C-alpha beads as a LAMMPS data file, in Angstrom:
LAMMPS data file: protein, C-alpha beads

332 atoms
331 bonds

1 atom types
1 bond types

-500.0 500.0 xlo xhi
-500.0 500.0 ylo yhi
-500.0 500.0 zlo zhi

Masses

1 110.0

Atoms # bond

1 1 1 117.092 133.620 342.829
2 1 1 113.435 134.559 342.601
3 1 1 112.175 136.512 339.591
4 1 1 111.387 140.192 339.740
5 1 1 110.719 143.065 337.369
6 1 1 113.326 145.768 336.876
7 1 1 112.846 149.243 335.414
8 1 1 115.445 149.331 332.637
9 1 1 114.933 152.910 331.560
10 1 1 112.551 155.784 331.027
11 1 1 112.463 158.525 328.390
12 1 1 110.234 161.522 327.765
13 1 1 109.116 163.677 324.865
14 1 1 107.460 167.076 324.778
15 1 1 106.819 169.672 322.047
16 1 1 109.204 172.593 321.702
17 1 1 106.525 175.277 322.147
18 1 1 106.665 176.532 325.747
19 1 1 103.751 178.678 326.979
20 1 1 104.032 180.759 330.146
21 1 1 101.346 181.760 332.637
22 1 1 100.981 185.226 331.129
23 1 1 99.042 183.894 328.144
24 1 1 96.446 182.198 330.353
25 1 1 96.215 185.070 332.831
26 1 1 95.358 187.457 329.993
27 1 1 93.033 184.915 328.363
28 1 1 90.908 184.645 331.509
29 1 1 91.151 188.347 332.352
30 1 1 89.253 188.964 329.107
31 1 1 86.515 186.770 330.575
32 1 1 86.559 188.695 333.855
33 1 1 88.359 185.925 335.745
34 1 1 91.504 186.043 337.879
35 1 1 93.428 182.739 337.784
36 1 1 96.602 183.892 339.545
37 1 1 95.550 182.113 342.754
38 1 1 94.827 178.909 340.833
39 1 1 98.220 179.013 339.137
40 1 1 99.878 179.447 342.525
41 1 1 98.012 176.432 343.949
42 1 1 98.859 174.246 340.942
43 1 1 102.456 175.498 340.885
44 1 1 102.403 176.380 337.209
45 1 1 104.947 178.578 335.484
46 1 1 105.181 177.082 332.004
47 1 1 103.840 174.128 330.049
48 1 1 104.632 172.643 326.622
49 1 1 101.762 172.878 324.120
50 1 1 102.143 171.617 320.584
51 1 1 101.560 174.095 317.786
52 1 1 101.941 171.351 315.184
53 1 1 98.485 170.259 313.907
54 1 1 99.895 166.829 313.054
55 1 1 101.194 166.153 316.574
56 1 1 99.033 164.108 318.916
57 1 1 99.362 161.682 321.870
58 1 1 100.236 158.811 319.525
59 1 1 103.037 160.645 317.696
60 1 1 104.413 161.925 321.010
61 1 1 104.257 158.436 322.490
62 1 1 106.091 156.926 319.526
63 1 1 108.867 159.482 319.888
64 1 1 109.238 158.713 323.617
65 1 1 109.248 154.982 322.801
66 1 1 112.057 155.397 320.267
67 1 1 114.056 157.385 322.791
68 1 1 113.815 154.767 325.538
69 1 1 114.848 152.013 323.098
70 1 1 117.902 154.059 322.134
71 1 1 118.680 154.853 325.775
72 1 1 118.521 151.222 326.939
73 1 1 120.027 149.630 323.821
74 1 1 117.080 147.235 323.620
75 1 1 115.848 146.318 320.147
76 1 1 112.139 146.664 319.388
77 1 1 112.141 143.002 318.288
78 1 1 112.919 142.080 321.902
79 1 1 109.723 143.642 323.240
80 1 1 107.269 140.973 324.349
81 1 1 104.617 143.484 325.384
82 1 1 103.679 147.054 324.403
83 1 1 100.986 148.895 326.355
84 1 1 99.737 152.394 325.543
85 1 1 98.108 154.558 328.223
86 1 1 96.105 157.712 327.564
87 1 1 92.931 159.490 328.591
88 1 1 92.996 161.234 325.207
89 1 1 93.888 158.383 322.826
90 1 1 94.215 159.265 319.169
91 1 1 92.342 156.117 318.150
92 1 1 89.798 153.765 319.679
93 1 1 90.234 151.276 316.821
94 1 1 92.817 149.990 316.249
95 1 1 94.576 150.282 319.562
96 1 1 97.259 152.932 319.776
97 1 1 99.579 150.175 321.014
98 1 1 99.244 148.494 317.600
99 1 1 100.272 151.762 315.962
100 1 1 103.287 152.016 318.303
101 1 1 104.175 148.395 317.523
102 1 1 104.099 149.129 313.798
103 1 1 106.155 152.320 314.137
104 1 1 108.831 150.485 316.128
105 1 1 108.854 147.348 313.995
106 1 1 107.800 145.031 316.787
107 1 1 107.677 141.250 316.529
108 1 1 104.562 139.246 315.671
109 1 1 104.413 137.460 319.035
110 1 1 104.252 140.696 321.057
111 1 1 101.278 141.364 323.346
112 1 1 99.813 144.804 322.494
113 1 1 96.899 146.656 324.039
114 1 1 95.723 150.030 325.322
115 1 1 94.871 150.878 328.913
116 1 1 92.692 153.835 329.849
117 1 1 92.603 154.703 333.515
118 1 1 92.933 158.383 332.641
119 1 1 95.591 160.211 334.630
120 1 1 96.493 157.197 336.764
121 1 1 96.893 154.998 333.674
122 1 1 100.668 154.590 333.563
123 1 1 100.841 153.766 337.281
124 1 1 98.087 151.169 336.804
125 1 1 99.944 149.804 333.763
126 1 1 103.150 149.544 335.809
127 1 1 101.273 147.609 338.495
128 1 1 99.387 145.300 336.133
129 1 1 102.330 144.552 333.838
130 1 1 104.744 143.993 336.719
131 1 1 102.420 141.394 338.196
132 1 1 101.915 139.807 334.773
133 1 1 105.647 139.543 334.175
134 1 1 106.244 138.016 337.600
135 1 1 103.970 135.118 336.678
136 1 1 104.829 134.878 332.973
137 1 1 108.407 133.861 332.111
138 1 1 107.639 134.376 328.414
139 1 1 107.592 138.162 328.870
140 1 1 111.208 139.293 329.162
141 1 1 110.779 142.933 328.103
142 1 1 107.679 145.132 328.291
143 1 1 107.196 148.722 327.209
144 1 1 104.686 151.149 328.712
145 1 1 103.955 154.302 326.703
146 1 1 101.867 157.130 328.142
147 1 1 100.833 160.341 326.416
148 1 1 98.239 163.023 326.873
149 1 1 96.998 166.156 325.105
150 1 1 94.366 167.347 327.524
151 1 1 94.618 171.061 326.728
152 1 1 93.327 170.431 323.194
153 1 1 90.091 168.925 324.588
154 1 1 89.494 171.595 327.248
155 1 1 86.809 174.243 327.179
156 1 1 88.549 177.589 326.892
157 1 1 86.279 179.132 329.536
158 1 1 87.090 176.557 332.226
159 1 1 90.052 177.698 334.295
160 1 1 91.318 174.430 335.775
161 1 1 91.677 172.271 332.664
162 1 1 92.576 174.966 330.142
163 1 1 95.370 176.644 332.146
164 1 1 96.697 173.536 333.861
165 1 1 97.447 170.962 331.182
166 1 1 100.584 170.413 329.126
167 1 1 101.433 168.060 326.259
168 1 1 104.006 165.318 326.868
169 1 1 104.743 161.604 326.670
170 1 1 106.824 159.107 328.621
171 1 1 107.983 155.589 327.811
172 1 1 109.216 152.972 330.248
173 1 1 110.848 149.587 329.653
174 1 1 110.531 146.784 332.195
175 1 1 112.681 143.636 332.283
176 1 1 111.979 140.323 333.993
177 1 1 115.125 139.460 335.930
178 1 1 116.308 136.713 338.272
179 1 1 117.198 139.169 340.996
180 1 1 115.398 139.565 344.294
181 1 1 117.314 142.748 345.170
182 1 1 115.422 145.067 342.859
183 1 1 112.040 145.568 341.250
184 1 1 108.358 145.532 342.103
185 1 1 107.494 145.420 345.806
186 1 1 103.742 145.935 346.207
187 1 1 100.708 148.007 345.235
188 1 1 97.216 149.071 346.237
189 1 1 94.158 150.791 344.789
190 1 1 91.482 153.210 346.021
191 1 1 88.224 154.018 344.211
192 1 1 85.383 156.418 345.023
193 1 1 82.971 156.130 342.111
194 1 1 80.546 158.675 343.598
195 1 1 82.578 161.265 341.653
196 1 1 82.075 159.572 338.278
197 1 1 80.251 162.580 336.775
198 1 1 82.771 165.276 337.719
199 1 1 85.222 164.887 334.805
200 1 1 83.669 163.611 331.588
201 1 1 85.129 163.443 328.039
202 1 1 83.301 163.870 325.743
203 1 1 80.813 165.676 327.958
204 1 1 77.777 163.996 326.375
205 1 1 79.412 160.663 325.565
206 1 1 80.595 159.186 322.269
207 1 1 77.101 158.001 321.319
208 1 1 76.074 161.651 320.881
209 1 1 79.262 163.006 319.329
210 1 1 77.848 163.231 315.781
211 1 1 74.519 164.830 316.673
212 1 1 74.099 167.974 314.575
213 1 1 72.560 169.866 317.485
214 1 1 75.435 169.066 319.866
215 1 1 77.324 172.140 321.023
216 1 1 81.072 172.189 320.390
217 1 1 81.690 172.515 324.144
218 1 1 79.845 169.229 324.729
219 1 1 82.444 167.418 322.632
220 1 1 85.107 168.562 325.084
221 1 1 85.914 167.856 328.729
222 1 1 83.265 168.780 331.262
223 1 1 85.064 169.671 334.484
224 1 1 82.907 170.161 337.563
225 1 1 84.186 171.177 341.019
226 1 1 84.815 168.225 343.326
227 1 1 86.516 167.401 346.610
228 1 1 89.611 165.174 346.378
229 1 1 90.475 165.245 350.091
230 1 1 89.588 161.570 350.554
231 1 1 91.662 160.542 347.527
232 1 1 94.744 162.287 348.841
233 1 1 94.207 160.948 352.353
234 1 1 94.021 157.497 350.756
235 1 1 97.512 158.061 349.331
236 1 1 98.951 158.629 352.782
237 1 1 97.147 155.604 354.231
238 1 1 98.061 153.314 351.323
239 1 1 101.728 154.268 351.344
240 1 1 102.100 153.780 355.099
241 1 1 100.225 150.461 355.023
242 1 1 102.223 149.030 352.100
243 1 1 105.531 150.046 353.618
244 1 1 104.627 148.380 356.911
245 1 1 103.340 145.211 355.213
246 1 1 106.628 144.902 353.318
247 1 1 108.922 145.503 356.263
248 1 1 109.819 149.050 355.208
249 1 1 109.554 152.467 356.819
250 1 1 109.284 155.954 355.363
251 1 1 112.979 156.436 356.066
252 1 1 113.641 153.690 353.500
253 1 1 111.920 155.698 350.729
254 1 1 114.306 157.770 348.638
255 1 1 111.787 159.545 346.412
256 1 1 108.053 159.912 345.811
257 1 1 106.730 160.374 342.269
258 1 1 103.147 161.551 342.528
259 1 1 100.496 163.032 340.270
260 1 1 101.654 166.475 339.199
261 1 1 98.096 167.857 339.051
262 1 1 98.844 170.480 341.702
263 1 1 101.802 171.393 343.868
264 1 1 99.425 171.976 346.777
265 1 1 98.225 168.351 346.630
266 1 1 101.782 167.025 346.729
267 1 1 102.503 169.261 349.716
268 1 1 99.388 167.930 351.477
269 1 1 100.515 164.307 351.058
270 1 1 104.020 165.272 352.171
271 1 1 102.643 166.881 355.336
272 1 1 100.297 163.957 356.038
273 1 1 103.239 161.568 355.802
274 1 1 105.386 163.923 357.883
275 1 1 108.093 163.590 355.258
276 1 1 110.843 165.873 353.966
277 1 1 109.694 167.903 350.935
278 1 1 112.969 167.164 349.123
279 1 1 111.745 163.578 348.701
280 1 1 108.817 164.714 346.517
281 1 1 109.781 165.519 342.931
282 1 1 107.777 168.332 341.349
283 1 1 108.130 169.099 337.640
284 1 1 104.700 170.680 337.096
285 1 1 106.216 174.158 337.179
286 1 1 107.948 173.424 333.858
287 1 1 105.696 170.809 332.210
288 1 1 102.242 171.733 333.497
289 1 1 99.985 168.776 334.193
290 1 1 100.626 166.008 331.674
291 1 1 98.117 163.490 333.000
292 1 1 99.094 159.831 332.745
293 1 1 102.795 160.531 332.117
294 1 1 103.268 163.052 334.927
295 1 1 104.731 160.765 337.661
296 1 1 107.098 159.228 335.113
297 1 1 108.321 162.559 333.784
298 1 1 109.155 163.381 337.411
299 1 1 110.888 159.993 337.671
300 1 1 112.892 160.597 334.486
301 1 1 114.005 164.037 335.671
302 1 1 115.146 162.616 339.020
303 1 1 117.304 160.044 337.236
304 1 1 118.678 162.721 334.904
305 1 1 119.552 164.965 337.848
306 1 1 121.210 162.164 339.839
307 1 1 118.662 162.194 342.650
308 1 1 118.124 158.427 342.711
309 1 1 120.315 155.401 342.129
310 1 1 119.880 151.667 341.680
311 1 1 118.603 150.009 344.832
312 1 1 116.636 153.041 346.040
313 1 1 113.054 152.461 347.190
314 1 1 110.659 154.702 345.258
315 1 1 106.909 155.284 345.365
316 1 1 104.564 156.033 342.466
317 1 1 101.056 157.355 343.117
318 1 1 98.457 159.015 340.945
319 1 1 94.723 159.571 340.681
320 1 1 92.336 159.451 337.729
321 1 1 88.877 160.811 336.993
322 1 1 85.982 159.100 338.597
323 1 1 87.933 158.801 340.935
324 1 1 90.438 156.003 341.243
325 1 1 94.008 155.967 342.467
326 1 1 96.909 153.517 342.463
327 1 1 100.029 153.292 344.581
328 1 1 103.089 151.248 343.565
329 1 1 106.291 150.682 345.521
330 1 1 109.412 149.702 343.589
331 1 1 113.066 149.190 344.313
332 1 1 114.775 150.984 341.457

Bonds

1 1 1 2
2 1 2 3
3 1 3 4
4 1 4 5
5 1 5 6
6 1 6 7
7 1 7 8
8 1 8 9
9 1 9 10
10 1 10 11
11 1 11 12
12 1 12 13
13 1 13 14
14 1 14 15
15 1 15 16
16 1 16 17
17 1 17 18
18 1 18 19
19 1 19 20
20 1 20 21
21 1 21 22
22 1 22 23
23 1 23 24
24 1 24 25
25 1 25 26
26 1 26 27
27 1 27 28
28 1 28 29
29 1 29 30
30 1 30 31
31 1 31 32
32 1 32 33
33 1 33 34
34 1 34 35
35 1 35 36
36 1 36 37
37 1 37 38
38 1 38 39
39 1 39 40
40 1 40 41
41 1 41 42
42 1 42 43
43 1 43 44
44 1 44 45
45 1 45 46
46 1 46 47
47 1 47 48
48 1 48 49
49 1 49 50
50 1 50 51
51 1 51 52
52 1 52 53
53 1 53 54
54 1 54 55
55 1 55 56
56 1 56 57
57 1 57 58
58 1 58 59
59 1 59 60
60 1 60 61
61 1 61 62
62 1 62 63
63 1 63 64
64 1 64 65
65 1 65 66
66 1 66 67
67 1 67 68
68 1 68 69
69 1 69 70
70 1 70 71
71 1 71 72
72 1 72 73
73 1 73 74
74 1 74 75
75 1 75 76
76 1 76 77
77 1 77 78
78 1 78 79
79 1 79 80
80 1 80 81
81 1 81 82
82 1 82 83
83 1 83 84
84 1 84 85
85 1 85 86
86 1 86 87
87 1 87 88
88 1 88 89
89 1 89 90
90 1 90 91
91 1 91 92
92 1 92 93
93 1 93 94
94 1 94 95
95 1 95 96
96 1 96 97
97 1 97 98
98 1 98 99
99 1 99 100
100 1 100 101
101 1 101 102
102 1 102 103
103 1 103 104
104 1 104 105
105 1 105 106
106 1 106 107
107 1 107 108
108 1 108 109
109 1 109 110
110 1 110 111
111 1 111 112
112 1 112 113
113 1 113 114
114 1 114 115
115 1 115 116
116 1 116 117
117 1 117 118
118 1 118 119
119 1 119 120
120 1 120 121
121 1 121 122
122 1 122 123
123 1 123 124
124 1 124 125
125 1 125 126
126 1 126 127
127 1 127 128
128 1 128 129
129 1 129 130
130 1 130 131
131 1 131 132
132 1 132 133
133 1 133 134
134 1 134 135
135 1 135 136
136 1 136 137
137 1 137 138
138 1 138 139
139 1 139 140
140 1 140 141
141 1 141 142
142 1 142 143
143 1 143 144
144 1 144 145
145 1 145 146
146 1 146 147
147 1 147 148
148 1 148 149
149 1 149 150
150 1 150 151
151 1 151 152
152 1 152 153
153 1 153 154
154 1 154 155
155 1 155 156
156 1 156 157
157 1 157 158
158 1 158 159
159 1 159 160
160 1 160 161
161 1 161 162
162 1 162 163
163 1 163 164
164 1 164 165
165 1 165 166
166 1 166 167
167 1 167 168
168 1 168 169
169 1 169 170
170 1 170 171
171 1 171 172
172 1 172 173
173 1 173 174
174 1 174 175
175 1 175 176
176 1 176 177
177 1 177 178
178 1 178 179
179 1 179 180
180 1 180 181
181 1 181 182
182 1 182 183
183 1 183 184
184 1 184 185
185 1 185 186
186 1 186 187
187 1 187 188
188 1 188 189
189 1 189 190
190 1 190 191
191 1 191 192
192 1 192 193
193 1 193 194
194 1 194 195
195 1 195 196
196 1 196 197
197 1 197 198
198 1 198 199
199 1 199 200
200 1 200 201
201 1 201 202
202 1 202 203
203 1 203 204
204 1 204 205
205 1 205 206
206 1 206 207
207 1 207 208
208 1 208 209
209 1 209 210
210 1 210 211
211 1 211 212
212 1 212 213
213 1 213 214
214 1 214 215
215 1 215 216
216 1 216 217
217 1 217 218
218 1 218 219
219 1 219 220
220 1 220 221
221 1 221 222
222 1 222 223
223 1 223 224
224 1 224 225
225 1 225 226
226 1 226 227
227 1 227 228
228 1 228 229
229 1 229 230
230 1 230 231
231 1 231 232
232 1 232 233
233 1 233 234
234 1 234 235
235 1 235 236
236 1 236 237
237 1 237 238
238 1 238 239
239 1 239 240
240 1 240 241
241 1 241 242
242 1 242 243
243 1 243 244
244 1 244 245
245 1 245 246
246 1 246 247
247 1 247 248
248 1 248 249
249 1 249 250
250 1 250 251
251 1 251 252
252 1 252 253
253 1 253 254
254 1 254 255
255 1 255 256
256 1 256 257
257 1 257 258
258 1 258 259
259 1 259 260
260 1 260 261
261 1 261 262
262 1 262 263
263 1 263 264
264 1 264 265
265 1 265 266
266 1 266 267
267 1 267 268
268 1 268 269
269 1 269 270
270 1 270 271
271 1 271 272
272 1 272 273
273 1 273 274
274 1 274 275
275 1 275 276
276 1 276 277
277 1 277 278
278 1 278 279
279 1 279 280
280 1 280 281
281 1 281 282
282 1 282 283
283 1 283 284
284 1 284 285
285 1 285 286
286 1 286 287
287 1 287 288
288 1 288 289
289 1 289 290
290 1 290 291
291 1 291 292
292 1 292 293
293 1 293 294
294 1 294 295
295 1 295 296
296 1 296 297
297 1 297 298
298 1 298 299
299 1 299 300
300 1 300 301
301 1 301 302
302 1 302 303
303 1 303 304
304 1 304 305
305 1 305 306
306 1 306 307
307 1 307 308
308 1 308 309
309 1 309 310
310 1 310 311
311 1 311 312
312 1 312 313
313 1 313 314
314 1 314 315
315 1 315 316
316 1 316 317
317 1 317 318
318 1 318 319
319 1 319 320
320 1 320 321
321 1 321 322
322 1 322 323
323 1 323 324
324 1 324 325
325 1 325 326
326 1 326 327
327 1 327 328
328 1 328 329
329 1 329 330
330 1 330 331
331 1 331 332
């Protein structure tokens, strides 16, 4: 049999503190702003926001990593690769992946590194690591950890980032298997770098972060209005092209796990594909937008709720600041 890469398991972590829309509606009303229409477009009802000052993307990621090890019964010493994805990493040096490795008690021969493609990071990691494992028989098990805490870095007067984001982490374990009936199928990318100045963190760059005259707001995310129509059209085109190139049709797809940035965007892609809405998992009403982990939280909830089974064809797609998007087709 030919080698492939199987998704062994996925686990999630989120803080206990659940915050409803009412808090943000009142917060922006005091600034003379009505965000009820925005919350309807994004599909928000609640989101989890940590009220523990010691909790951060790294600690959340470690907890999700421990959970997926327990769930799959795989020992941390079996992990040949650990990759950490975040647009809000707790550390630049050392890598957060090294911290995860230490917390789990990983082996000395493990490959560890961080990947930062912002909100599309975990999908990119899935694509890159799957292809690596296909060509590298020395990597039997790989772990992808994704975590984000975007609300903490938002300006409290900017409606989209401050009201939209939630804190959460997801961890995924991949296994190289001699089985052609499951695993990675194909992938594609789309990039429009003309939008590179629309979402910037920190707003003035790290080289200016310690300037005494730098405003506090310039250490946070700058979020400018931008048009993502082309990015979401690219999702439709990429999905249809990849399915056709791999001898599949949309009827073969059991579930789509897309960026949870906004319910409206998922509905647009659904309509463009002329697909049934039941095939698109949305968890942003409970979790808010959790950035890099959002498609995989949706994936985990679908497994938990019995919506997919082994052998089902599934699609992951997300988009990151700048903008860049990635589409991955897998047979679960």
